[in-house]
C-alpha positions as CSV (number, residue, x, y, z in Angstrom):
1,M,49.6,-0.7,-66.7
2,L,47.6,-2.8,-69.1
3,R,44.4,0.1,-68.8
4,T,46.7,2.9,-68.9
5,N,47.8,1.8,-72.2
6,I,44.8,1.5,-73.8
7,I,44.9,4.9,-75.9
8,K,48.3,3.4,-77.2
9,R,47.1,0.2,-78.5
10,M,44.7,2.5,-80.7
11,R,46.2,3.6,-83.6
12,P,45.4,7.3,-85.1
13,A,43.7,5.5,-88.2
14,H,41.5,4.4,-85.4
15,I,40.9,7.5,-83.6
16,F,39.7,9.3,-86.8
17,A,37.7,6.8,-88.1
18,A,35.3,7.2,-84.5
19,R,35.5,10.8,-84.7
20,T,34.5,10.4,-88.4
21,K,31.9,8.0,-88.5
22,H,30.6,7.1,-84.6
23,G,30.1,10.4,-83.5
24,A,26.3,10.6,-84.0
25,A,25.9,6.8,-82.8
26,V,27.9,7.6,-79.9
27,V,25.7,10.4,-78.6
28,A,23.3,8.3,-79.1
29,V,23.7,5.3,-77.1
30,L,25.0,7.8,-74.3
31,F,21.5,9.2,-74.5
32,L,19.5,5.6,-74.8
33,W,21.5,5.2,-71.1
34,G,19.3,7.1,-69.8
35,C,16.8,4.3,-69.7
36,Q,19.2,2.5,-67.6
37,T,19.2,4.1,-64.6
38,E,16.2,2.9,-62.5
39,G,17.0,1.0,-59.6
40,T,20.3,3.2,-58.9
41,Q,17.7,5.9,-57.2
42,K,18.2,6.8,-53.8
43,T,15.4,7.6,-51.5
44,P,14.2,11.4,-52.5
45,K,14.1,13.3,-49.4
46,N,10.7,13.9,-48.9
47,G,10.1,10.1,-48.0
48,E,7.9,9.3,-50.9
49,S,8.3,5.6,-53.0
50,Q,10.2,5.9,-56.0
51,A,7.2,4.4,-58.1
52,A,6.1,7.9,-60.4
53,S,5.6,9.8,-63.2
54,E,5.2,13.5,-64.5
55,P,2.2,14.9,-66.2
56,T,3.1,15.5,-70.3
57,E,1.3,19.4,-69.9
58,Q,4.3,20.5,-67.2
59,V,6.2,18.6,-69.6
60,A,5.9,21.2,-72.4
61,T,7.5,24.4,-70.4
62,P,9.8,26.0,-72.7
63,K,13.6,25.5,-71.9
64,P,14.8,28.8,-70.7
65,K,17.1,30.7,-72.3
66,S,21.0,30.5,-72.2
67,P,22.3,34.1,-70.5
68,V,24.3,34.0,-73.7
69,S,22.5,36.4,-76.3
70,A,21.9,35.0,-79.4
71,N,24.1,37.5,-81.3
72,A,26.8,36.1,-78.9
73,E,29.4,34.1,-80.3
74,Q,29.0,30.6,-78.9
75,P,33.2,29.5,-77.7
76,Q,34.4,26.5,-80.0
77,E,34.1,23.0,-79.2
78,M,37.1,22.0,-77.8
79,T,38.5,18.8,-79.1
80,H,41.2,16.6,-78.0
81,P,42.8,13.1,-80.4
82,N,41.2,11.0,-77.5
83,L,37.8,12.5,-77.4
84,A,35.9,9.9,-79.4
85,V,38.0,6.6,-77.9
86,A,36.7,8.1,-74.1
87,A,33.1,8.1,-76.1
88,Q,33.1,4.8,-77.5
89,L,34.2,3.4,-74.2
90,V,31.3,4.9,-72.6
91,A,29.1,4.0,-74.9
92,S,30.7,0.6,-74.5
93,G,29.9,0.5,-70.6
94,S,34.0,0.5,-69.8
95,F,33.6,2.9,-67.4
96,L,36.9,2.3,-65.3
97,D,38.7,2.9,-68.9
98,A,36.4,6.3,-69.7
99,E,37.1,7.5,-66.2
100,I,41.0,7.0,-66.9
101,V,40.9,8.5,-70.7
102,L,38.2,11.2,-69.6
103,T,40.6,12.5,-66.3
104,A,43.9,12.4,-68.3
105,I,42.0,14.4,-71.4
106,L,40.7,17.0,-68.7
107,R,44.6,17.5,-67.3
108,D,45.3,18.4,-70.7
109,Q,42.0,20.7,-71.2
110,P,40.4,21.3,-68.2
111,S,37.9,23.3,-70.1
112,S,36.9,21.1,-72.8
113,A,32.9,20.8,-72.5
114,Q,32.9,17.2,-73.9
115,A,35.1,15.8,-71.2
116,K,33.3,17.2,-68.4
117,F,30.2,16.1,-69.9
118,L,31.1,12.3,-70.3
119,L,33.0,12.1,-67.2
120,G,29.9,13.3,-65.8
121,V,27.9,10.6,-67.5
122,V,30.5,7.8,-66.1
123,F,29.8,8.9,-62.5
124,L,26.4,9.3,-63.2
125,K,26.0,5.3,-64.5
126,T,28.4,4.1,-61.2
127,Q,26.0,5.8,-58.9
128,R,28.6,8.4,-58.7
129,A,25.6,11.3,-58.9
130,A,27.0,13.9,-56.5
131,R,30.2,13.7,-58.6
132,A,28.0,13.8,-62.0
133,L,26.2,16.4,-61.8
134,P,28.8,19.3,-61.0
135,L,30.5,18.3,-64.9
136,L,27.0,18.1,-66.3
137,Q,26.2,21.3,-65.1
138,A,29.7,22.9,-65.8
139,S,29.7,21.5,-69.3
140,L,26.9,23.1,-70.2
141,A,28.0,26.6,-68.4
142,S,30.7,26.6,-70.7
143,G,28.7,27.4,-73.6
144,Q,30.9,25.3,-75.9
145,A,28.9,23.2,-78.8
146,F,29.8,19.4,-78.3
147,S,27.9,16.8,-79.9
148,G,25.6,15.7,-77.2
149,R,25.3,19.2,-75.7
150,K,21.3,19.0,-75.9
151,H,20.3,15.8,-74.2
152,V,22.6,17.3,-71.0
153,E,19.8,17.7,-69.4
154,H,18.4,14.3,-69.3
155,F,21.5,13.3,-67.7
156,I,21.7,16.3,-65.1
157,G,18.1,14.8,-64.3
158,W,19.0,11.9,-63.4
159,A,21.7,12.8,-61.4
160,N,19.4,14.7,-59.2
161,Y,16.8,12.7,-59.0
162,Q,19.9,10.1,-57.4
163,L,20.4,12.6,-55.3
164,G,16.5,13.1,-54.3
165,E,16.5,16.7,-55.5
166,L,12.5,15.4,-57.3
167,D,12.1,19.7,-58.3
168,A,16.0,20.3,-59.9
169,A,15.1,17.0,-61.3
170,K,11.6,17.6,-63.0
171,R,12.8,21.1,-64.4
172,A,15.8,19.2,-65.9
173,F,13.3,17.0,-67.2
174,Q,11.0,19.3,-68.9
175,S,13.6,21.0,-70.5
176,H,15.4,18.0,-72.1
177,V,11.8,17.1,-73.7
178,A,11.0,20.9,-74.3
179,E,14.3,21.0,-76.9
180,V,14.0,17.1,-77.7
181,P,10.0,16.1,-78.3
182,T,11.0,12.9,-78.7
183,A,13.0,11.9,-75.8
184,D,11.0,9.1,-73.9
185,D,13.2,8.4,-71.3
186,S,12.9,12.4,-69.9
187,Y,9.1,11.9,-70.6
188,Y,9.6,8.3,-68.2
189,G,11.8,10.8,-65.8
190,L,8.7,12.4,-65.2
191,A,6.7,9.2,-64.9
192,V,8.7,8.6,-62.2
193,I,9.1,11.6,-60.2
194,A,4.9,11.9,-60.6
195,L,4.5,8.4,-59.0
196,D,6.3,9.5,-56.3
197,E,4.4,11.8,-55.8
198,D,1.0,10.1,-55.6
199,R,0.2,12.1,-59.1
200,V,-1.2,8.9,-61.0
201,A,-3.1,10.4,-63.8
202,D,-0.2,12.5,-64.5
203,A,2.1,9.2,-64.2
204,Q,0.0,7.3,-66.6
205,Q,-0.2,10.2,-69.3
206,A,3.8,10.2,-69.1
207,L,4.2,6.4,-69.2
208,E,1.6,6.0,-72.4
209,R,3.8,9.5,-73.8
210,A,7.2,7.2,-73.6
211,L,5.8,3.9,-74.6
212,E,5.0,5.9,-77.8
213,L,8.0,6.8,-78.4
214,V,10.2,3.8,-78.1
215,G,7.6,1.9,-80.0
216,S,8.4,-1.5,-81.0
217,S,12.1,-1.3,-81.9
218,P,14.0,-4.7,-80.9
219,R,16.8,-2.8,-79.6
220,R,14.6,-1.1,-77.2
221,V,12.6,-4.0,-75.2
222,R,14.5,-3.4,-72.1
223,D,13.0,0.0,-71.7
224,R,9.7,-1.1,-72.9
225,A,9.5,-3.3,-70.4
226,K,10.2,-1.3,-67.0
227,M,7.7,1.1,-68.8
228,L,4.8,-1.5,-68.6
229,A,6.0,-2.2,-65.1
230,R,5.3,1.2,-64.0
231,L,1.5,1.1,-65.7
232,G,1.5,-2.4,-63.6
233,D,2.2,-0.6,-60.7
234,I,-0.3,2.1,-61.5
235,E,-2.7,-0.2,-61.6
236,F,-2.0,-2.5,-58.3
237,R,-2.0,0.8,-56.5
238,A,-5.8,1.3,-57.9
239,D,-6.4,-2.2,-57.0
240,R,-6.9,-3.5,-59.8
241,I,-5.2,-6.5,-59.6
242,E,-5.7,-8.7,-62.8
243,P,-4.7,-5.4,-65.0
244,A,-1.8,-5.3,-63.5
245,V,-0.3,-9.1,-63.6
246,D,-1.3,-8.8,-67.7
247,L,1.1,-5.9,-67.8
248,F,3.9,-7.4,-65.1
249,E,3.8,-10.4,-67.2
250,Q,4.1,-8.6,-70.5
251,S,6.9,-6.9,-69.2
252,L,8.7,-9.9,-68.5
253,E,8.2,-11.2,-71.3
254,L,10.7,-8.6,-72.9
255,Y,13.1,-8.8,-70.2
256,A,13.3,-11.7,-68.0
257,D,15.9,-10.9,-65.8
258,H,13.9,-7.8,-64.4
259,V,14.6,-9.0,-60.8
260,E,11.9,-6.1,-59.0
261,V,9.0,-7.2,-61.2
262,W,9.2,-10.4,-60.5
263,G,8.2,-9.6,-56.7
264,K,5.7,-7.5,-57.9
265,L,4.1,-10.1,-60.2
266,A,4.4,-12.9,-57.3
267,R,2.8,-10.1,-55.0
268,A,0.0,-9.2,-57.4
269,L,-0.5,-13.0,-57.6
270,D,-0.9,-13.7,-54.3
271,R,-3.7,-11.0,-53.9
272,L,-5.6,-13.1,-56.7
273,G,-4.8,-16.6,-53.9
274,R,-2.9,-18.3,-57.0
275,A,-0.7,-19.5,-54.0
276,D,1.4,-21.7,-56.6
277,A,1.1,-19.2,-59.4
278,A,3.0,-16.4,-56.8
279,E,5.6,-19.4,-55.8
280,A,6.2,-19.8,-59.2
281,A,7.1,-15.5,-59.8
282,R,9.7,-16.0,-56.8
283,V,11.5,-19.6,-57.7
284,K,11.8,-17.5,-61.6
285,Q,12.9,-14.0,-59.3
286,A,16.0,-15.8,-57.4
287,A,16.6,-17.3,-60.7
288,A,17.1,-14.1,-62.3
289,Q,18.8,-12.3,-59.3
290,A,21.3,-15.2,-59.8
291,R,21.8,-14.4,-63.4
292,V,22.4,-10.4,-62.8
293,D,24.6,-11.7,-60.2
294,A,26.7,-13.6,-62.6
295,R,27.1,-10.7,-65.0
296,G,27.9,-8.8,-62.1
297,R,30.8,-11.3,-61.0
298,G,31.9,-11.5,-64.9
299,E,32.3,-8.1,-65.1
300,A,33.9,-7.4,-62.3
301,E,36.1,-10.1,-63.5
């Protein structure tokens, strides 16, 4: 009952403020979430490793034109008094509450493209890519205008990646960067795919472009950290162990709770014969895992 009453607890004034003041910010936060999908991907169907990235030359592929004629009148955005509330719940990571609200909205308005988009993001962020993908695709196919529409391809890309559909993921990321050239996380997605496909030079090019776009903003340190770690993967793969260690350490300085990177650092230090430093990295890896687990328990409670 507590969760189902969430909308009743918010006065109309709050809903109006959310819709008028925070709509753009919510969309921006939703897009940044694409950066947090790493670690949730399923093994690609081709059985290759999940380490890759994609060439920036391929990224410039123009987005296919919509089958809707340019002269045709685009369907109007469907509004609902609780859509702004749902968007803020998604942006804050309150996925269960968001799912409840969005499911109710779609009962009232089954054709709401924005509700389908947001619910697709919820399913994607809770590792239900098979349920996310058709909702995301339906939101685009509707032809409706809605906040965040230009970023739908980004989430379609990650949904396909989680399902092991690398070609479809690549097309979606390429489509997104063609429309949004500053979409760093879609460049990162292309990089991950390129590594999976052993296209190392393409991966490095896409990662460097993603890092350039992320910049040094304090809000993006975690994203920068994961990109540096992937560059470390490239160095390690090429048997350039010292540069790999340097990149892994730079990554961990920015985000110390990236458990997998501590393990990579330990393996690289082993290769250099630095057994004590490798063991220290494994101790820190265990501590990072404990912190991550504790946060997970706290969210569950």
